[in-house]
Steps between C-alpha positions, in 0.01 A plus 500: 500500500623845411624681813372838382152358439502331841591828674227685311238240595620514861474881508149503352386224733615689809359835387164349405475317831592809701243719329230232521568435867491863599200555275318238709622601844518878459160646403676834457758371253352722228557798728859383559553475126388861446697610806811326364458703182511822706810407700697320230769768532603317819748223430341161580812396695434783748150364563649151545740632765216680682300174500806328648519755783128457567554124531790558739277718720224239479729226629618721785145581607397135478778413744329725759140406414470247783537781752311765303221322314391811305825466304340203323258741334782742421691214337198410287491856368874495432472171309226650282721805439791275405285295261375821341855630456608167349216527250585861417869432433407225254240715325737795469781278369268369228376848411848650458659184360751466785490120530878463503698208638631719783144604574406135542762470773364805683145369460566142610777495762364766741163324481658179627657688790171681566307175538763372742473820705122470531488133595818540706329778696212266576745228603670731750174621653352349814208382284711233333736226613837588349546140380176507301586844367848389396359209298253740337790728399689203354183404312494841331857446380407159361199643316713778349779258409261256333363786290840621382633146449289465188672800345841367604455165328367649176121494535268781613490667839258286702218697665254232606320533834336469737761712684616749240620844617167680492311201639725472803464870574123467493534201732704710743239778482223254583693346787582840645137610495377176659775515763408859590131412538583187701720698741222752558238230560669232711879510465743388229471120542285262294462138614467263205549123484623514859778748416525855634644750256447865422327591175837602356655165595216306339538728200873440474438124515255539210759721331759221525259240361395717205865579427582131458200456268621801301850354463352169379278680248799693367712188466214336310483807277874482428487129421205555266686770306817289487302207358347730235845628401651151485208368291575764233870421476 
């Protein structure tokens, strides 16, 4: 298979998925598109760096959310801001044609760090056992690695779920809201199947499970593409 054609298919696949995903999960995406047109004089890398700083702040606040439960709501708002910024930088890059190889580094690498900061902040809070949180952080790395592995071996960048970047942020938002409500009603603990965990701990356990399913789905995707390539040779 021609390398140039493979890269082009990979790029279109990722752009189409990003726009479709945000079109589904952001009712105001049309507003963001028009807003991106108005601020396209701002370099998309600058927006990416701001999103990175927002994620850093989010992780820090999560680490203190066990003591100050209202920070869970603040973190939800910050996650939404970060997701909005991540959408804007992509839209602006497309509008001004700044989809360079260096831009891909700025767009992808800080995002990986940002996810680690957010989940790491949860792991270091009193709402989560550090051991469960640590495994959740490792799971993020495995999901990211399994996605990029496809590109490394000559097929497309794998983006199968169910724990893709946007999906896991929505999961964290949901967990944070439920944890906040649970704290206000009867405390942070939920007893299920005889086990006592906080909402965030149960959520991180689900996070870990979904991550393994995601890795398996991405490996299956890679193998399928490899088989298609080999059948044409």
